[in-house]
N, C-alpha and C positions, 0 to 999 in steps of 0.2 A: 588530484581527484581521489576521493575515497574509494576503497575497494568495492566492487559491485556497482559502481556508479553507471557504467556503460553496460548495455545489454548485448549479449553475443547475438550474432545473426541467427544461429540455430534456435536460441531461446525466443528471439523475436518472431521467427517464422512459425514456431510452435504456438506462440500466443495468437498470432494472426489466424492460424488454422482453427484454434479453439474458439476464437471469436466468431469465425465463419460458421462453425457448427452450431454454436449457441444462437446465432442470428437465424439460421435455418429452422432450428427447433422452435424458436419464438414465433416465426412466421407460420409454421405448421399448426401450432396451438391456436393462433389467431384465426386461421382458416377454418379449423375445426369448430371453434366457437361461432364463427359467422354462419357456417352450415347448420349448426344446431339452432341458432336463432332464426334462420330462414325457414327451417322445417317447423319450428314452433309456430311461427307466424302463419305458415301455410296451413297447419293443422287447425289453428284458431279460425282462419277464414273458412275452411271447410266445415267446421262445426257450426259457425254462424249461418252458413248456407243451409245446412240441414235444419237448424232451428227455425230459420225463416220459412222454409217449406212446411214444416210442421205447424207453424202458426197460421200460415195461409190455409192449410187443410182444415185446421180447427175452426177458422173463421168461416169457411164455406159450410162446414157442418152446422154451425150455429145459425147461419143465415137460412139454410135449407130446412132446419127443424121447424115443425109446425108449433104454433103457440096455442 
């Protein structure tokens, strides 16, 4: 076999640890993105609620206004 064909156990363990760290980092980034998306959706729903209330108040004001 050519030289360097086999991987030493130490190199293999180091690579496995590195892969584990990378996997954890990717998972953290995914979780952060999910939290940001959920917050954005929550903010949008809250804004829609406020707009809905303002439209209802404006409709009542128009109905109550004398012609």
